[in-house]
Structure formats: structure tokens, C-alpha cells
C-alpha positions as CSV (number, residue, x, y, z in Angstrom):
1,M,6.7,-17.7,-19.6
2,I,7.7,-14.2,-18.6
3,F,8.0,-14.2,-14.8
4,E,9.2,-11.7,-12.2
5,T,9.1,-11.6,-8.4
6,F,8.9,-8.2,-6.5
7,A,9.5,-7.7,-2.8
8,A,8.9,-4.9,-0.4
9,G,9.2,-5.3,3.4
10,G,8.4,-9.0,3.3
11,C,5.5,-8.6,0.9
12,K,5.8,-10.6,-2.4
13,S,4.1,-9.8,-5.6
14,Y,4.4,-11.3,-9.1
15,I,4.0,-10.6,-12.8
16,A,3.4,-13.7,-15.0
17,G,3.2,-13.1,-18.7
18,C,2.6,-15.0,-21.9
19,E,5.7,-15.1,-24.1
20,A,3.7,-15.4,-27.3
21,T,1.0,-12.7,-26.7
22,R,2.8,-10.5,-24.2
23,A,-0.3,-10.4,-22.0
24,A,0.4,-10.6,-18.3
25,V,-1.3,-10.8,-14.9
26,L,-0.1,-8.9,-11.8
27,I,-0.7,-10.7,-8.5
28,D,-0.8,-9.0,-5.0
29,P,0.6,-5.6,-6.0
30,E,2.0,-3.4,-3.2
31,I,1.5,0.4,-3.6
32,S,5.1,1.4,-3.0
33,L,6.2,-0.7,-6.1
34,I,3.9,0.8,-8.7
35,D,6.7,2.4,-10.7
36,R,8.6,-0.9,-10.6
37,Y,5.7,-2.9,-12.1
38,L,5.2,-0.3,-14.8
39,G,8.9,-0.2,-15.5
40,F,9.1,-4.0,-15.8
41,A,6.1,-4.2,-18.1
42,S,7.5,-1.5,-20.3
43,Q,11.0,-3.0,-20.4
44,H,9.7,-6.5,-21.3
45,G,6.9,-5.3,-23.6
46,V,4.1,-6.9,-21.7
47,H,0.5,-5.6,-21.2
48,I,-0.9,-6.2,-17.8
49,R,-4.4,-7.5,-18.5
50,H,-5.5,-8.5,-15.0
51,I,-4.6,-7.3,-11.5
52,V,-5.3,-9.9,-8.8
53,D,-5.5,-9.6,-5.0
54,T,-5.5,-13.1,-3.5
55,H,-7.2,-11.8,-0.4
56,T,-8.0,-8.6,1.5
57,H,-4.6,-7.6,2.9
58,A,-4.2,-6.3,6.4
59,D,-0.5,-5.7,6.5
60,H,0.2,-3.6,3.4
61,F,-1.6,-1.3,1.0
62,S,-2.7,-2.9,-2.2
63,A,-1.9,-1.1,-5.5
64,S,-4.8,-2.7,-7.3
65,R,-7.1,0.2,-7.5
66,E,-4.5,2.7,-8.5
67,L,-3.0,0.4,-11.2
68,G,-6.5,-0.6,-12.4
69,K,-7.2,3.1,-13.2
70,T,-3.7,3.6,-14.7
71,L,-3.7,0.5,-16.9
72,H,-7.5,0.2,-17.5
73,A,-7.2,-3.4,-16.3
74,P,-9.9,-5.2,-14.2
75,I,-9.3,-5.8,-10.5
76,V,-9.8,-9.4,-9.7
77,M,-10.8,-10.8,-6.3
78,H,-12.7,-13.7,-4.8
79,R,-16.5,-13.2,-4.9
80,L,-16.5,-12.9,-1.0
81,S,-14.2,-9.9,-1.0
82,A,-15.8,-6.8,0.7
83,A,-13.9,-4.5,-1.7
84,P,-16.6,-2.5,-3.7
85,F,-14.1,-1.7,-6.5
86,A,-13.4,-5.3,-7.6
87,D,-14.3,-5.6,-11.3
88,L,-14.2,-9.3,-11.7
89,R,-15.1,-11.7,-8.8
90,L,-14.0,-15.3,-9.0
91,D,-15.7,-18.4,-7.7
92,D,-14.0,-21.6,-6.7
93,G,-12.8,-23.2,-9.9
94,D,-13.1,-20.2,-12.2
95,M,-10.2,-19.6,-14.5
96,L,-8.4,-16.6,-15.8
97,I,-7.1,-16.8,-19.3
98,V,-4.1,-14.5,-19.9
99,G,-2.8,-15.1,-23.4
100,E,-1.8,-18.8,-23.4
101,L,-1.6,-18.9,-19.6
102,R,-4.3,-20.4,-17.5
103,L,-4.8,-19.5,-13.8
104,K,-7.4,-21.4,-11.8
105,A,-9.0,-20.0,-8.6
106,L,-8.9,-22.2,-5.6
107,H,-11.0,-20.8,-2.7
108,T,-8.9,-21.3,0.4
109,P,-10.5,-19.4,3.3
110,G,-8.9,-19.3,6.7
111,H,-6.5,-16.4,6.7
112,T,-9.5,-14.4,5.5
113,R,-12.8,-15.6,4.2
114,D,-12.0,-14.3,0.7
115,S,-8.6,-15.9,0.4
116,M,-7.9,-17.8,-2.8
117,C,-4.9,-19.4,-4.5
118,L,-4.1,-19.2,-8.2
119,V,-3.1,-22.5,-9.7
120,M,-1.1,-22.8,-12.9
121,A,0.4,-25.8,-14.7
122,D,3.7,-25.8,-12.7
123,R,3.1,-23.3,-9.8
124,V,0.6,-22.0,-7.3
125,F,0.3,-18.5,-5.9
126,T,-0.8,-19.1,-2.3
127,G,-1.4,-15.6,-1.0
128,D,-1.3,-15.9,2.8
129,T,-2.8,-19.4,2.9
130,L,0.5,-21.3,2.7
131,L,3.9,-19.6,3.4
132,I,7.4,-20.9,3.2
133,G,7.8,-22.7,6.5
134,G,4.6,-21.3,7.8
135,T,0.9,-20.5,7.2
136,G,-1.2,-17.4,7.2
137,R,-2.4,-16.3,10.6
138,T,-6.1,-16.7,11.5
139,D,-6.6,-14.1,14.3
140,L,-7.3,-11.1,12.0
141,P,-10.8,-10.1,10.8
142,T,-12.7,-13.0,9.0
143,G,-9.9,-15.4,10.0
144,D,-10.9,-19.0,10.9
145,P,-8.4,-21.7,11.9
146,H,-10.9,-24.5,11.1
147,A,-11.3,-23.1,7.6
148,L,-7.5,-22.8,7.2
149,Y,-7.1,-26.4,8.2
150,E,-9.5,-27.5,5.6
151,S,-8.0,-25.2,2.9
152,L,-4.5,-26.6,3.6
153,F,-5.0,-30.3,4.3
154,E,-7.9,-30.9,2.0
155,R,-7.0,-28.6,-0.9
156,V,-3.6,-27.0,-1.2
157,L,-1.5,-29.9,0.1
158,K,-3.3,-32.3,-2.4
159,L,-1.6,-30.4,-5.3
160,P,1.3,-32.3,-6.9
161,P,4.4,-32.4,-4.6
162,Q,6.6,-30.9,-7.4
163,M,4.4,-27.8,-7.8
164,L,6.2,-24.6,-7.1
165,V,4.8,-22.4,-4.3
166,F,4.9,-18.6,-4.5
167,P,3.4,-17.0,-1.4
168,A,2.4,-13.4,-0.7
169,H,5.0,-13.0,2.1
170,D,8.5,-14.1,3.1
171,Y,10.7,-12.3,5.5
172,K,13.9,-14.3,5.1
173,G,14.8,-13.6,1.4
174,R,13.6,-16.9,0.1
175,T,12.0,-16.9,-3.4
176,H,9.8,-20.0,-3.5
177,T,9.3,-23.6,-2.3
178,T,7.3,-26.6,-3.4
179,I,4.3,-28.4,-2.1
180,G,6.4,-31.5,-1.3
181,A,9.0,-29.5,0.6
182,E,6.4,-27.8,2.7
183,I,4.7,-31.1,3.6
184,A,8.1,-32.4,4.6
185,D,9.6,-29.4,6.5
186,N,6.9,-26.9,7.4
187,P,6.5,-27.1,11.2
188,R,2.9,-25.9,11.2
189,L,1.9,-28.7,8.8
190,R,3.1,-31.3,11.3
191,K,-0.1,-30.7,13.2
192,A,-2.1,-32.8,10.8
193,D,-4.9,-33.4,13.4
194,R,-7.6,-30.7,13.1
195,A,-7.9,-30.1,16.9
196,A,-4.1,-29.9,17.3
197,F,-3.8,-27.5,14.3
198,V,-6.6,-25.2,15.6
199,E,-5.2,-25.2,19.1
200,M,-1.7,-24.2,17.7
201,M,-3.2,-21.4,15.6
202,E,-5.2,-20.0,18.5
203,K,-2.2,-19.9,20.7
204,L,0.2,-18.1,18.3
205,N,-0.2,-14.8,20.1
206,L,1.2,-12.8,17.2
207,A,1.6,-9.0,17.2
208,A,-0.9,-7.0,15.1
209,P,0.4,-5.7,11.8
210,T,1.7,-2.2,12.0
211,H,-0.9,-0.7,9.7
212,L,-3.8,-3.1,10.5
213,T,-6.6,-0.6,10.8
214,E,-5.5,1.7,8.0
215,A,-4.7,-1.2,5.6
216,L,-8.0,-2.8,6.2
217,R,-9.8,0.5,5.7
218,V,-8.0,1.2,2.5
219,N,-8.1,-2.3,1.0
220,M,-11.7,-2.9,1.9
221,S,-13.2,0.4,0.9
222,G,-10.9,1.7,-1.8
223,G,-10.1,4.8,0.2
224,K,-6.6,6.3,0.5
225,S,-3.9,5.9,3.1
226,V,-2.3,9.0,4.7
227,A,1.0,8.1,2.8
228,Q,-0.9,8.0,-0.5
229,M,-2.5,11.4,0.2
230,L,0.9,12.9,1.1
231,A,2.5,11.4,-2.1
232,E,-0.3,12.8,-4.3
233,A,0.0,16.2,-2.6
234,S,3.8,16.2,-3.0
235,A,3.4,15.7,-6.7
236,R,1.1,18.7,-7.0
237,V,3.1,21.4,-5.1
238,P,6.6,22.8,-5.2
239,F,8.8,23.2,-2.1
240,M,11.1,25.8,-0.8
241,S,14.4,24.9,0.9
242,L,15.4,26.1,4.3
243,A,18.3,28.1,2.9
244,E,16.1,29.7,0.3
245,L,13.6,30.8,2.9
246,N,16.3,32.1,5.2
247,G,17.7,34.2,2.4
248,R,14.3,35.7,1.8
249,I,13.5,36.7,5.3
250,G,13.9,40.4,5.9
251,G,13.6,41.2,2.2
252,N,10.4,42.2,0.3
253,S,8.1,40.2,2.5
254,R,5.0,41.6,0.9
255,D,5.3,39.0,-1.8
256,L,5.8,36.1,0.5
257,V,3.3,35.1,3.3
258,I,4.7,32.6,5.7
259,L,1.8,30.6,7.1
260,D,2.4,28.6,10.3
261,L,-0.2,25.9,10.5
262,R,0.6,24.5,14.0
263,E,-1.6,24.9,17.1
264,S,-1.3,28.1,19.1
265,D,1.0,26.8,21.9
266,A,3.5,25.5,19.4
267,F,3.4,28.8,17.5
268,Q,3.9,30.9,20.6
269,A,6.8,28.7,21.7
270,G,8.7,29.7,18.6
271,H,8.1,30.3,14.9
272,I,9.9,31.5,11.8
273,P,10.4,35.3,11.9
274,G,7.5,37.1,10.3
275,A,5.2,34.0,10.1
276,R,1.5,34.4,10.4
277,H,-0.5,31.9,12.5
278,L,-3.4,30.1,10.9
279,P,-4.1,26.6,12.4
280,R,-4.6,23.9,9.7
281,G,-8.1,23.1,11.1
282,Q,-9.2,26.6,10.3
283,L,-7.5,27.1,7.0
284,E,-10.6,26.6,4.7
285,L,-12.8,28.7,7.0
286,R,-10.5,31.7,7.3
287,V,-8.6,31.7,4.0
288,N,-10.7,34.3,2.3
289,V,-10.2,36.8,5.2
290,E,-6.6,36.0,5.9
291,L,-5.5,35.7,2.3
292,P,-7.6,38.1,0.2
293,D,-5.0,38.2,-2.7
294,P,-4.9,34.8,-4.6
295,T,-1.8,36.0,-6.5
296,V,0.4,36.2,-3.4
297,R,3.2,33.7,-2.8
298,I,2.3,31.6,0.2
299,L,4.7,29.4,2.1
300,T,3.1,26.8,4.4
301,C,5.0,25.3,7.3
302,C,4.3,22.9,10.1
303,E,6.5,20.9,12.5
304,F,7.6,18.1,10.1
305,G,6.5,19.2,6.7
306,K,3.6,16.8,6.2
307,I,0.6,18.9,7.2
308,S,2.0,21.8,5.3
309,T,2.3,19.7,2.2
310,L,-1.4,18.8,2.4
311,A,-2.3,22.4,3.1
312,A,-0.3,23.8,0.2
313,A,-2.1,21.3,-2.1
314,T,-5.4,22.5,-0.7
315,L,-4.5,26.1,-1.2
316,R,-3.7,25.4,-4.9
317,E,-7.0,23.7,-5.3
318,L,-8.7,26.8,-3.8
319,G,-6.9,29.0,-6.4
320,Y,-3.8,30.1,-4.6
321,C,-1.6,29.0,-7.5
322,R,1.7,30.2,-5.9
323,A,1.4,28.2,-2.7
324,V,4.5,26.2,-1.7
325,A,5.5,24.1,1.3
326,L,8.6,24.3,3.4
327,D,10.9,21.3,2.8
328,G,11.5,19.6,6.2
329,G,9.3,21.7,8.3
330,I,10.0,23.8,11.4
331,H,11.8,20.9,13.1
332,A,14.4,21.0,10.3
333,W,14.5,24.8,10.5
334,R,15.2,24.6,14.2
335,E,17.8,21.8,13.9
336,A,19.6,23.8,11.2
337,G,20.1,26.6,13.7
338,Y,18.1,29.3,11.8
339,E,16.5,32.1,13.8
340,M,13.3,31.5,15.7
341,E,10.9,34.3,16.9
342,R,8.8,34.2,20.0
């Protein structure tokens, strides 16, 4: 079997491929690793046939939808998933066939109600149901400690003790474990009594994931994260360096409009010499009056360079094909010691 583990900030994802047919499955992909998945598939000559999310993630952004479009591969989730973009919904006991590989879905609610594990001949991908030395939390939306107890003690832990365990998370650099090792050493599994286990889970008092609201919104709806929107905008617009702009100030400014997108108080406190003020919230409504010539070169700027990147992409969509964004924003301009005008 062709097999690779990928890690990003504690998130684990996997490619398992059939040596004979070169067909592969990608499990729990994270959006920041898209190029690595594609690079691995190309390097090893495998074709990703299925993209699986073992549950609705609340702590990172799934790459399933983006990769599904790129690879023309079905997105696979449990049938209880709220995601409207899932192409193939599995029930308990359903099996994916990937070349000569067989992956059986084991419904294991508890961390989320749509959690499932994928069982192969020698290994199981446990998502956030069973972790190395821990378990998934149950205090996030659709979590249920009673369901997790049943999923663990009545399902997952009944798998053969030698079976390898590959979870969706590990923050200590460990690669995998086994069912037997977790039964012997996992402190949470020592609470074998249901009431004691549920009490332990309800008293964990864990901090909420950093991107909880945004991750749930994106992973449940198929919408975009702010980071994804910025990455897409950055790919569609060129940038101007601070030094390049500084060299152009005072020259033939008729061919360069510097557009400051910040709010009025920030603009009044200090701006790039010669900049015009047009708050981002009014851009689309005032653009025809403020920028009647669509052939002019427009430089957008904001405090940190993010809003201006989105604005430059918007201007290009509106037909201002020479719109560029200032690399680093006005904060970087100020820190570099360039002239400010009040």
C-alpha cells in the first residue's frame, strides 16, 4: 500500500493508495496542505478517487470542497453530516473500494453526531473519536459524551488489539498507536464505567478552538474562510513594493491613483502623500464617480495590506485591469520611515 501522513498544526491527514491500480483515498484534508497533497499524488503517480472527512471539523478548515473541484473526486462524509456539498454519504457498515483497498465506515458519534471511523485490514482512521492518549472532546456542537462512550467501548475498542490507529489530531509529534496500546495506556479509557466517563468528559473545561465559529461555518456550509478569500485575491492581483511606490511619488502622478481605503480618522491621522480617500465600504458605490477612467493604474492601500488586496481584486473584476495592492500596507510604510502626509 502507498501510504503517507501529513501534519499541520496538530491536524493529521492521510493518503492511502493501492499499489496495483494507483487509486487512492485522501482522509481529513486540511486546506493549507493542498499543494502538498497534489505534489505527493503527482510524485507517486496516484489518482485520488475519494476525499473523506471523518466528521465536521471545528478546529481547522477542510480542503475537501476545493480538492473535490480540482480533482473531480467525490467528497465522502457520513449521512448525518450537515454539509450540503457531500457527494457520497456513508451509512454504518458501508464500504469504499479504492483499487484493491477496502475501507469500512464505522459510525462513531460522540465528538460530533456525524463522526465515523474508517476501518481497513490492518489499521483504522479514527478521526476525533480516539486520539493517541486521549479522545475527542464532546462539548462542541452535536457532541455527546454518552454517544462517545458507546462508540469507544462498544465499537472502536472491540477492534483487534494489534490494529494500527491513525487519528485526525496529535500535538506531540507521534505518528500512530494501536488499539491495544490505547486500552492499556490511554488515561481517558480507564474510566470504563459510563457514568464516570461522562462525568470526566463534562468536566474537561477545554478552551474553544481558535477558529471555532468560522471553521464550523465553512465546513458545514461550503463557504469560504477569510484566509481563503485573501489567498484567492492575492493570486489574482499584482503588488507594488514600498520602495517602488516611494520612487514614484512626486513623478507623473496622473497615471497612478493611490487609493487609501481606511476610515476617515485613520486617513486624517496620516496617509501616503497624494493618496485619495475612499473607504472600502463605499468602494463599489462610488467607484464610477471617483475613478471614471478604467485604464488608469490604481494602487490600493490599507493598514496591513489585507483589505487592499481584496479591494484590488474587486476593482479588477469591475474592469480596472491595472489595479494593484501595496505590499505590507501603510503600517509597513510607516515602519520603514517613509513620508506621511496629514
